[in-house]
N, CA, C, O and CB atoms as a CASP TS submission, in Angstrom:
PFRMAT TS
TARGET T0000
AUTHOR 0000-0000-0000
METHOD Language model
MODEL 1
PARENT N/A
ATOM      1  N   MET     1      -3.177 -29.744  28.192  1.00  0.00           N
ATOM      2  CA  MET     1      -3.976 -29.264  26.989  1.00  0.00           C
ATOM      3  C   MET     1      -4.054 -30.394  25.850  1.00  0.00           C
ATOM      4  O   MET     1      -3.104 -31.014  25.373  1.00  0.00           O
ATOM      5  CB  MET     1      -3.277 -27.906  26.374  1.00  0.00           C
ATOM      6  N   ASP     2      -5.292 -30.500  25.560  1.00  0.00           N
ATOM      7  CA  ASP     2      -5.372 -31.209  24.492  1.00  0.00           C
ATOM      8  C   ASP     2      -5.443 -30.781  22.644  1.00  0.00           C
ATOM      9  O   ASP     2      -4.800 -29.739  22.515  1.00  0.00           O
ATOM     10  CB  ASP     2      -6.408 -31.802  24.935  1.00  0.00           C
ATOM     11  N   TYR     3      -5.791 -31.073  21.782  1.00  0.00           N
ATOM     12  CA  TYR     3      -5.659 -30.841  20.378  1.00  0.00           C
ATOM     13  C   TYR     3      -6.294 -29.752  20.472  1.00  0.00           C
ATOM     14  O   TYR     3      -5.722 -28.663  20.416  1.00  0.00           O
ATOM     15  CB  TYR     3      -6.144 -31.811  19.359  1.00  0.00           C
ATOM     16  N   GLY     4      -7.799 -29.914  20.656  1.00  0.00           N
ATOM     17  CA  GLY     4      -8.967 -28.928  20.698  1.00  0.00           C
ATOM     18  C   GLY     4      -8.675 -27.774  21.400  1.00  0.00           C
ATOM     19  O   GLY     4      -9.590 -26.950  21.402  1.00  0.00           O
ATOM     20  N   THR     5      -7.714 -27.486  21.969  1.00  0.00           N
ATOM     21  CA  THR     5      -7.459 -26.248  22.809  1.00  0.00           C
ATOM     22  C   THR     5      -6.475 -25.443  21.968  1.00  0.00           C
ATOM     23  O   THR     5      -6.598 -24.266  21.627  1.00  0.00           O
ATOM     24  CB  THR     5      -6.844 -26.587  24.332  1.00  0.00           C
ATOM     25  N   TYR     6      -5.406 -26.340  21.672  1.00  0.00           N
ATOM     26  CA  TYR     6      -4.595 -25.505  21.061  1.00  0.00           C
ATOM     27  C   TYR     6      -5.173 -25.139  19.866  1.00  0.00           C
ATOM     28  O   TYR     6      -4.918 -24.000  19.476  1.00  0.00           O
ATOM     29  CB  TYR     6      -3.371 -26.000  20.905  1.00  0.00           C
ATOM     30  N   ARG     7      -6.257 -26.188  18.848  1.00  0.00           N
ATOM     31  CA  ARG     7      -6.643 -25.147  17.661  1.00  0.00           C
ATOM     32  C   ARG     7      -7.629 -24.081  17.885  1.00  0.00           C
ATOM     33  O   ARG     7      -7.981 -23.295  17.006  1.00  0.00           O
ATOM     34  CB  ARG     7      -7.200 -25.863  16.507  1.00  0.00           C
ATOM     35  N   GLY     8      -8.047 -24.086  19.057  1.00  0.00           N
ATOM     36  CA  GLY     8      -9.045 -22.913  19.575  1.00  0.00           C
ATOM     37  C   GLY     8      -7.980 -21.914  20.124  1.00  0.00           C
ATOM     38  O   GLY     8      -8.468 -20.794  19.974  1.00  0.00           O
ATOM     39  N   ILE     9      -6.927 -21.828  20.609  1.00  0.00           N
ATOM     40  CA  ILE     9      -5.965 -20.633  21.149  1.00  0.00           C
ATOM     41  C   ILE     9      -5.259 -20.264  19.586  1.00  0.00           C
ATOM     42  O   ILE     9      -4.828 -19.116  19.477  1.00  0.00           O
ATOM     43  CB  ILE     9      -4.595 -21.251  22.586  1.00  0.00           C
ATOM     44  N   LEU    10      -5.142 -21.073  18.526  1.00  0.00           N
ATOM     45  CA  LEU    10      -4.628 -20.596  17.485  1.00  0.00           C
ATOM     46  C   LEU    10      -5.787 -19.723  16.604  1.00  0.00           C
ATOM     47  O   LEU    10      -5.547 -18.691  15.977  1.00  0.00           O
ATOM     48  CB  LEU    10      -3.994 -21.765  16.786  1.00  0.00           C
ATOM     49  N   THR    11      -6.860 -20.270  16.693  1.00  0.00           N
ATOM     50  CA  THR    11      -7.966 -19.320  15.804  1.00  0.00           C
ATOM     51  C   THR    11      -8.136 -18.017  16.558  1.00  0.00           C
ATOM     52  O   THR    11      -8.405 -16.998  15.921  1.00  0.00           O
ATOM     53  CB  THR    11      -9.596 -20.059  15.638  1.00  0.00           C
ATOM     54  N   LEU    12      -7.998 -17.985  17.849  1.00  0.00           N
ATOM     55  CA  LEU    12      -8.082 -16.866  18.370  1.00  0.00           C
ATOM     56  C   LEU    12      -7.217 -15.885  18.325  1.00  0.00           C
ATOM     57  O   LEU    12      -7.505 -14.746  18.694  1.00  0.00           O
ATOM     58  CB  LEU    12      -8.270 -17.021  19.302  1.00  0.00           C
ATOM     59  N   VAL    13      -5.866 -16.284  17.788  1.00  0.00           N
ATOM     60  CA  VAL    13      -4.508 -15.497  17.658  1.00  0.00           C
ATOM     61  C   VAL    13      -4.720 -15.002  16.265  1.00  0.00           C
ATOM     62  O   VAL    13      -4.251 -13.965  15.796  1.00  0.00           O
ATOM     63  CB  VAL    13      -3.021 -16.437  17.849  1.00  0.00           C
ATOM     64  N   ILE    14      -5.597 -15.999  15.573  1.00  0.00           N
ATOM     65  CA  ILE    14      -5.470 -15.554  13.896  1.00  0.00           C
ATOM     66  C   ILE    14      -6.847 -14.431  13.693  1.00  0.00           C
ATOM     67  O   ILE    14      -6.933 -13.679  12.722  1.00  0.00           O
ATOM     68  CB  ILE    14      -5.698 -17.270  12.612  1.00  0.00           C
ATOM     69  N   LEU    15      -7.913 -14.497  14.853  1.00  0.00           N
ATOM     70  CA  LEU    15      -8.839 -13.640  14.519  1.00  0.00           C
ATOM     71  C   LEU    15      -8.477 -12.143  15.251  1.00  0.00           C
ATOM     72  O   LEU    15      -8.921 -11.042  14.926  1.00  0.00           O
ATOM     73  CB  LEU    15     -10.218 -14.288  14.922  1.00  0.00           C
ATOM     74  N   VAL    16      -7.639 -12.430  16.213  1.00  0.00           N
ATOM     75  CA  VAL    16      -7.079 -10.874  16.571  1.00  0.00           C
ATOM     76  C   VAL    16      -5.981 -10.476  15.745  1.00  0.00           C
ATOM     77  O   VAL    16      -5.721  -9.273  15.732  1.00  0.00           O
ATOM     78  CB  VAL    16      -6.521 -10.704  18.088  1.00  0.00           C
ATOM     79  N   LEU    17      -5.200 -11.346  14.966  1.00  0.00           N
ATOM     80  CA  LEU    17      -4.342 -10.840  14.102  1.00  0.00           C
ATOM     81  C   LEU    17      -5.173 -10.157  12.691  1.00  0.00           C
ATOM     82  O   LEU    17      -4.748  -9.237  11.992  1.00  0.00           O
ATOM     83  CB  LEU    17      -3.333 -12.046  13.788  1.00  0.00           C
ATOM     84  N   PHE    18      -6.200 -10.753  12.558  1.00  0.00           N
ATOM     85  CA  PHE    18      -6.940 -10.292  11.429  1.00  0.00           C
ATOM     86  C   PHE    18      -7.759  -8.811  11.843  1.00  0.00           C
ATOM     87  O   PHE    18      -7.910  -7.899  11.031  1.00  0.00           O
ATOM     88  CB  PHE    18      -8.003 -11.549  10.981  1.00  0.00           C
ATOM     89  N   ILE    19      -8.125  -8.779  12.904  1.00  0.00           N
ATOM     90  CA  ILE    19      -8.707  -7.624  13.425  1.00  0.00           C
ATOM     91  C   ILE    19      -7.689  -6.585  13.470  1.00  0.00           C
ATOM     92  O   ILE    19      -7.798  -5.519  12.864  1.00  0.00           O
ATOM     93  CB  ILE    19      -9.302  -7.854  14.734  1.00  0.00           C
ATOM     94  N   VAL    20      -6.785  -6.883  14.134  1.00  0.00           N
ATOM     95  CA  VAL    20      -5.520  -5.824  13.899  1.00  0.00           C
ATOM     96  C   VAL    20      -5.121  -5.423  12.693  1.00  0.00           C
ATOM     97  O   VAL    20      -4.846  -4.223  12.665  1.00  0.00           O
ATOM     98  CB  VAL    20      -4.327  -6.274  14.369  1.00  0.00           C
ATOM     99  N   ILE    21      -4.991  -5.988  11.694  1.00  0.00           N
ATOM    100  CA  ILE    21      -4.578  -5.685  10.409  1.00  0.00           C
ATOM    101  C   ILE    21      -5.839  -4.904   9.821  1.00  0.00           C
ATOM    102  O   ILE    21      -5.500  -3.845   9.294  1.00  0.00           O
ATOM    103  CB  ILE    21      -4.142  -7.022   9.586  1.00  0.00           C
ATOM    104  N   VAL    22      -7.144  -5.149   9.781  1.00  0.00           N
ATOM    105  CA  VAL    22      -8.131  -4.325   9.500  1.00  0.00           C
ATOM    106  C   VAL    22      -8.122  -2.954  10.309  1.00  0.00           C
ATOM    107  O   VAL    22      -8.600  -1.993   9.707  1.00  0.00           O
ATOM    108  CB  VAL    22      -9.309  -5.062   9.696  1.00  0.00           C
ATOM    109  N   VAL    23      -7.819  -2.820  11.115  1.00  0.00           N
ATOM    110  CA  VAL    23      -7.826  -1.324  11.782  1.00  0.00           C
ATOM    111  C   VAL    23      -6.918  -0.453  11.210  1.00  0.00           C
ATOM    112  O   VAL    23      -7.080   0.691  10.786  1.00  0.00           O
ATOM    113  CB  VAL    23      -7.485  -1.296  13.264  1.00  0.00           C
ATOM    114  N   TRP    24      -5.575  -1.420  11.279  1.00  0.00           N
ATOM    115  CA  TRP    24      -4.419  -0.770  10.678  1.00  0.00           C
ATOM    116  C   TRP    24      -4.788   0.021   9.416  1.00  0.00           C
ATOM    117  O   TRP    24      -4.681   1.235   9.238  1.00  0.00           O
ATOM    118  CB  TRP    24      -3.362  -1.808  10.346  1.00  0.00           C
ATOM    119  N   ALA    25      -5.277  -0.987   8.520  1.00  0.00           N
ATOM    120  CA  ALA    25      -5.485  -0.551   7.123  1.00  0.00           C
ATOM    121  C   ALA    25      -6.332   0.472   6.551  1.00  0.00           C
ATOM    122  O   ALA    25      -6.163   0.984   5.444  1.00  0.00           O
ATOM    123  CB  ALA    25      -5.833  -1.477   6.550  1.00  0.00           C
ATOM    124  N   TYR    26      -7.747   0.878   7.817  1.00  0.00           N
ATOM    125  CA  TYR    26      -8.385   1.545   7.707  1.00  0.00           C
ATOM    126  C   TYR    26      -8.323   2.638   8.418  1.00  0.00           C
ATOM    127  O   TYR    26      -9.185   3.515   8.362  1.00  0.00           O
ATOM    128  CB  TYR    26      -9.128   1.073   7.691  1.00  0.00           C
ATOM    129  N   SER    27      -6.924   2.701   9.418  1.00  0.00           N
ATOM    130  CA  SER    27      -7.014   4.007  10.328  1.00  0.00           C
ATOM    131  C   SER    27      -6.641   5.188   9.196  1.00  0.00           C
ATOM    132  O   SER    27      -6.218   5.153   8.041  1.00  0.00           O
ATOM    133  CB  SER    27      -5.779   3.972  11.803  1.00  0.00           C
ATOM    134  N   LYS    28      -6.982   6.152  10.043  1.00  0.00           N
ATOM    135  CA  LYS    28      -6.793   7.523   9.312  1.00  0.00           C
ATOM    136  C   LYS    28      -5.215   7.878   9.108  1.00  0.00           C
ATOM    137  O   LYS    28      -4.779   8.504   8.142  1.00  0.00           O
ATOM    138  CB  LYS    28      -7.527   8.761  10.229  1.00  0.00           C
ATOM    139  N   ARG    29      -4.501   7.411  10.095  1.00  0.00           N
ATOM    140  CA  ARG    29      -2.712   7.537   9.697  1.00  0.00           C
ATOM    141  C   ARG    29      -2.415   7.234   8.622  1.00  0.00           C
ATOM    142  O   ARG    29      -1.855   8.031   7.869  1.00  0.00           O
ATOM    143  CB  ARG    29      -1.706   6.720  10.390  1.00  0.00           C
ATOM    144  N   SER    30      -2.749   5.868   8.239  1.00  0.00           N
ATOM    145  CA  SER    30      -2.372   4.953   6.963  1.00  0.00           C
ATOM    146  C   SER    30      -2.976   5.521   6.098  1.00  0.00           C
ATOM    147  O   SER    30      -2.266   5.400   5.100  1.00  0.00           O
ATOM    148  CB  SER    30      -2.716   3.487   6.902  1.00  0.00           C
ATOM    149  N   LYS    31      -4.181   6.284   5.743  1.00  0.00           N
ATOM    150  CA  LYS    31      -4.510   6.796   4.483  1.00  0.00           C
ATOM    151  C   LYS    31      -3.939   7.270   3.820  1.00  0.00           C
ATOM    152  O   LYS    31      -3.856   6.831   2.673  1.00  0.00           O
ATOM    153  CB  LYS    31      -5.157   7.376   4.386  1.00  0.00           C
ATOM    154  N   THR    32      -3.046   8.766   4.337  1.00  0.00           N
ATOM    155  CA  THR    32      -2.305   9.246   3.371  1.00  0.00           C
ATOM    156  C   THR    32      -1.149   8.701   2.857  1.00  0.00           C
ATOM    157  O   THR    32      -0.693   9.123   1.794  1.00  0.00           O
ATOM    158  CB  THR    32      -2.058  10.241   3.660  1.00  0.00           C
ATOM    159  N   ARG    33      -0.505   7.630   3.609  1.00  0.00           N
ATOM    160  CA  ARG    33       0.686   6.878   3.307  1.00  0.00           C
ATOM    161  C   ARG    33      -0.009   5.767   1.773  1.00  0.00           C
ATOM    162  O   ARG    33       0.635   5.616   0.734  1.00  0.00           O
ATOM    163  CB  ARG    33       1.262   5.863   5.041  1.00  0.00           C
ATOM    164  N   PHE    34      -1.152   5.251   1.985  1.00  0.00           N
ATOM    165  CA  PHE    34      -1.932   4.455   0.843  1.00  0.00           C
ATOM    166  C   PHE    34      -2.163   5.336  -0.272  1.00  0.00           C
ATOM    167  O   PHE    34      -2.046   4.979  -1.445  1.00  0.00           O
ATOM    168  CB  PHE    34      -3.354   3.880   1.304  1.00  0.00           C
ATOM    169  N   LYS    35      -2.521   6.591   0.138  1.00  0.00           N
ATOM    170  CA  LYS    35      -3.047   7.206  -0.873  1.00  0.00           C
ATOM    171  C   LYS    35      -1.748   7.829  -2.069  1.00  0.00           C
ATOM    172  O   LYS    35      -1.754   8.118  -3.265  1.00  0.00           O
ATOM    173  CB  LYS    35      -3.986   8.351  -0.144  1.00  0.00           C
ATOM    174  N   ASP    36      -0.750   7.825  -1.001  1.00  0.00           N
ATOM    175  CA  ASP    36       0.994   8.278  -2.064  1.00  0.00           C
ATOM    176  C   ASP    36       1.363   7.173  -2.627  1.00  0.00           C
ATOM    177  O   ASP    36       1.899   7.308  -3.727  1.00  0.00           O
ATOM    178  CB  ASP    36       2.618   8.790  -1.145  1.00  0.00           C
ATOM    179  N   ALA    37       1.227   5.951  -2.157  1.00  0.00           N
ATOM    180  CA  ALA    37       1.560   4.842  -2.622  1.00  0.00           C
ATOM    181  C   ALA    37       0.698   4.639  -4.140  1.00  0.00           C
ATOM    182  O   ALA    37       1.172   4.390  -5.248  1.00  0.00           O
ATOM    183  CB  ALA    37       1.288   3.794  -1.469  1.00  0.00           C
ATOM    184  N   ALA    38      -0.612   4.827  -3.771  1.00  0.00           N
ATOM    185  CA  ALA    38      -1.447   4.639  -4.954  1.00  0.00           C
ATOM    186  C   ALA    38      -1.155   5.186  -6.098  1.00  0.00           C
ATOM    187  O   ALA    38      -1.284   4.574  -7.159  1.00  0.00           O
ATOM    188  CB  ALA    38      -2.584   4.994  -4.773  1.00  0.00           C
ATOM    189  N   ASN    39      -0.617   6.714  -5.995  1.00  0.00           N
ATOM    190  CA  ASN    39      -0.359   7.534  -6.876  1.00  0.00           C
ATOM    191  C   ASN    39       0.833   7.607  -7.488  1.00  0.00           C
ATOM    192  O   ASN    39       0.989   8.330  -8.473  1.00  0.00           O
ATOM    193  CB  ASN    39      -0.602   8.480  -6.486  1.00  0.00           C
ATOM    194  N   ALA    40       1.829   6.854  -6.964  1.00  0.00           N
ATOM    195  CA  ALA    40       3.226   6.956  -7.095  1.00  0.00           C
ATOM    196  C   ALA    40       3.390   6.690  -8.794  1.00  0.00           C
ATOM    197  O   ALA    40       4.048   7.298  -9.639  1.00  0.00           O
ATOM    198  CB  ALA    40       4.051   5.787  -6.024  1.00  0.00           C
ATOM    199  N   ILE    41       2.668   5.737  -8.871  1.00  0.00           N
ATOM    200  CA  ILE    41       2.731   5.464 -10.579  1.00  0.00           C
ATOM    201  C   ILE    41       2.149   6.537 -11.677  1.00  0.00           C
ATOM    202  O   ILE    41       2.476   6.452 -12.860  1.00  0.00           O
ATOM    203  CB  ILE    41       1.839   4.108 -10.902  1.00  0.00           C
ATOM    204  N   PHE    42       1.235   7.581 -11.179  1.00  0.00           N
ATOM    205  CA  PHE    42       1.230   8.259 -12.137  1.00  0.00           C
ATOM    206  C   PHE    42       2.054   9.986 -11.954  1.00  0.00           C
ATOM    207  O   PHE    42       1.970  10.995 -12.654  1.00  0.00           O
ATOM    208  CB  PHE    42      -0.254   8.171 -12.450  1.00  0.00           C
ATOM    209  N   GLU    43       2.774   9.705 -10.765  1.00  0.00           N
ATOM    210  CA  GLU    43       3.908  11.137 -10.657  1.00  0.00           C
ATOM    211  C   GLU    43       5.065  10.549 -11.592  1.00  0.00           C
ATOM    212  O   GLU    43       5.776  11.267 -12.295  1.00  0.00           O
ATOM    213  CB  GLU    43       4.670  11.579  -8.735  1.00  0.00           C
ATOM    214  N   ASP    44       5.198   8.793 -11.498  1.00  0.00           N
ATOM    215  CA  ASP    44       6.469   8.616 -12.409  1.00  0.00           C
ATOM    216  C   ASP    44       5.895   8.783 -13.816  1.00  0.00           C
ATOM    217  O   ASP    44       6.815   8.915 -14.623  1.00  0.00           O
ATOM    218  CB  ASP    44       7.268   7.078 -12.231  1.00  0.00           C
ATOM    219  N   GLU    45       4.565   8.827 -14.442  1.00  0.00           N
ATOM    220  CA  GLU    45       4.167   8.901 -15.843  1.00  0.00           C
ATOM    221  C   GLU    45       4.538  10.527 -15.954  1.00  0.00           C
ATOM    222  O   GLU    45       5.259  10.963 -16.851  1.00  0.00           O
ATOM    223  CB  GLU    45       2.418   8.393 -16.186  1.00  0.00           C
ATOM    224  N   LYS    46       4.004  11.274 -15.024  1.00  0.00           N
ATOM    225  CA  LYS    46       4.118  12.721 -15.161  1.00  0.00           C
ATOM    226  C   LYS    46       5.848  12.957 -15.353  1.00  0.00           C
ATOM    227  O   LYS    46       6.094  13.858 -16.154  1.00  0.00           O
ATOM    228  CB  LYS    46       3.390  13.542 -13.693  1.00  0.00           C
ATOM    229  N   THR    47       6.710  12.487 -14.924  1.00  0.00           N
ATOM    230  CA  THR    47       8.152  13.052 -14.982  1.00  0.00           C
ATOM    231  C   THR    47       8.439  12.507 -16.469  1.00  0.00           C
ATOM    232  O   THR    47       8.895  13.244 -17.344  1.00  0.00           O
ATOM    233  CB  THR    47       9.323  12.428 -13.659  1.00  0.00           C
ATOM    234  N   HIS    48       8.115  11.073 -16.690  1.00  0.00           N
ATOM    235  CA  HIS    48       8.292  10.439 -17.909  1.00  0.00           C
ATOM    236  C   HIS    48       8.271  11.533 -19.158  1.00  0.00           C
ATOM    237  O   HIS    48       9.206  11.870 -19.884  1.00  0.00           O
ATOM    238  CB  HIS    48       7.165   9.342 -18.031  1.00  0.00           C
ATOM    239  N   SER    49       6.837  11.992 -19.161  1.00  0.00           N
ATOM    240  CA  SER    49       6.307  12.892 -20.312  1.00  0.00           C
ATOM    241  C   SER    49       6.713  14.269 -20.073  1.00  0.00           C
ATOM    242  O   SER    49       6.435  15.121 -20.917  1.00  0.00           O
ATOM    243  CB  SER    49       4.737  12.856 -20.458  1.00  0.00           C
ATOM    244  N   ASP    50       7.342  14.578 -19.007  1.00  0.00           N
ATOM    245  CA  ASP    50       8.128  15.994 -19.127  1.00  0.00           C
ATOM    246  C   ASP    50       9.481  15.796 -19.516  1.00  0.00           C
ATOM    247  O   ASP    50      10.140  16.780 -19.849  1.00  0.00           O
ATOM    248  CB  ASP    50       8.178  16.823 -17.778  1.00  0.00           C
ATOM    249  N   THR    51      10.107  14.396 -19.522  1.00  0.00           N
ATOM    250  CA  THR    51      11.348  14.127 -20.089  1.00  0.00           C
ATOM    251  C   THR    51      11.209  14.060 -21.448  1.00  0.00           C
ATOM    252  O   THR    51      12.125  14.412 -22.191  1.00  0.00           O
ATOM    253  CB  THR    51      11.938  12.982 -19.606  1.00  0.00           C
ATOM    254  N   ILE    52      10.115  13.628 -21.873  1.00  0.00           N
ATOM    255  CA  ILE    52      10.066  13.474 -23.470  1.00  0.00           C
ATOM    256  C   ILE    52       9.608  14.927 -24.192  1.00  0.00           C
ATOM    257  O   ILE    52       9.769  15.227 -25.375  1.00  0.00           O
ATOM    258  CB  ILE    52       8.869  12.196 -23.904  1.00  0.00           C
ATOM    259  N   SER    53       8.924  15.826 -23.016  1.00  0.00           N
ATOM    260  CA  SER    53       8.617  17.191 -23.732  1.00  0.00           C
ATOM    261  C   SER    53      10.274  17.725 -23.752  1.00  0.00           C
ATOM    262  O   SER    53      10.726  18.063 -24.846  1.00  0.00           O
ATOM    263  CB  SER    53       7.340  18.373 -22.714  1.00  0.00           C
ATOM    264  N   ASN    54      11.162  17.793 -22.541  1.00  0.00           N
ATOM    265  CA  ASN    54      12.175  18.395 -22.759  1.00  0.00           C
ATOM    266  C   ASN    54      13.314  18.039 -24.148  1.00  0.00           C
ATOM    267  O   ASN    54      14.105  18.813 -24.687  1.00  0.00           O
ATOM    268  CB  ASN    54      12.668  18.253 -21.523  1.00  0.00           C
ATOM    269  N   GLU    55      13.006  16.425 -24.488  1.00  0.00           N
ATOM    270  CA  GLU    55      13.618  15.870 -25.469  1.00  0.00           C
ATOM    271  C   GLU    55      13.068  16.692 -26.660  1.00  0.00           C
ATOM    272  O   GLU    55      13.814  17.295 -27.431  1.00  0.00           O
ATOM    273  CB  GLU    55      13.408  14.373 -25.499  1.00  0.00           C
ATOM    274  N   GLU    56      11.949  16.682 -26.748  1.00  0.00           N
ATOM    275  CA  GLU    56      11.583  17.112 -27.837  1.00  0.00           C
ATOM    276  C   GLU    56      11.918  18.612 -28.276  1.00  0.00           C
ATOM    277  O   GLU    56      12.284  18.952 -29.401  1.00  0.00           O
ATOM    278  CB  GLU    56      10.352  16.852 -27.814  1.00  0.00           C
ATOM    279  N   LYS    57      11.709  19.491 -27.103  1.00  0.00           N
ATOM    280  CA  LYS    57      12.144  20.624 -26.891  1.00  0.00           C
ATOM    281  C   LYS    57      13.688  20.809 -27.963  1.00  0.00           C
ATOM    282  O   LYS    57      13.854  21.462 -28.993  1.00  0.00           O
ATOM    283  CB  LYS    57      12.287  20.704 -25.219  1.00  0.00           C
ATOM    284  N   GLY    58      14.417  20.126 -27.355  1.00  0.00           N
ATOM    285  CA  GLY    58      15.882  19.911 -27.610  1.00  0.00           C
ATOM    286  C   GLY    58      15.938  19.574 -29.167  1.00  0.00           C
ATOM    287  O   GLY    58      16.677  20.184 -29.940  1.00  0.00           O
ATOM    288  N   SER    59      15.306  18.811 -29.452  1.00  0.00           N
ATOM    289  CA  SER    59      15.483  18.463 -31.214  1.00  0.00           C
ATOM    290  C   SER    59      14.662  19.450 -32.134  1.00  0.00           C
ATOM    291  O   SER    59      14.448  19.062 -33.282  1.00  0.00           O
ATOM    292  CB  SER    59      14.827  16.795 -31.653  1.00  0.00           C
ATOM    293  N   GLU    60      14.217  20.587 -31.782  1.00  0.00           N
ATOM    294  CA  GLU    60      13.445  21.631 -32.577  1.00  0.00           C
ATOM    295  C   GLU    60      14.403  22.623 -33.175  1.00  0.00           C
ATOM    296  O   GLU    60      14.312  23.075 -34.316  1.00  0.00           O
ATOM    297  CB  GLU    60      12.393  22.401 -31.677  1.00  0.00           C
ATOM    298  N   LYS    61      15.632  23.013 -32.006  1.00  0.00           N
ATOM    299  CA  LYS    61      16.743  23.602 -32.222  1.00  0.00           C
ATOM    300  C   LYS    61      17.183  23.123 -33.200  1.00  0.00           C
ATOM    301  O   LYS    61      18.264  23.510 -33.644  1.00  0.00           O
ATOM    302  CB  LYS    61      17.533  23.618 -31.355  1.00  0.00           C
TER
END
């Protein structure tokens, strides 16, 4: 096997890896997990605003 064959095999492996990653990223099974991860920052913000609201209620007493 010469250098060109190794380069061809490596190119094929990288192409297959790319296709596998794209299929995984767009699969319906992963959609809910990615959606939850994308909205996690907003849940943290909601928790933070609830904490501030509770502190304000405590200071009004």
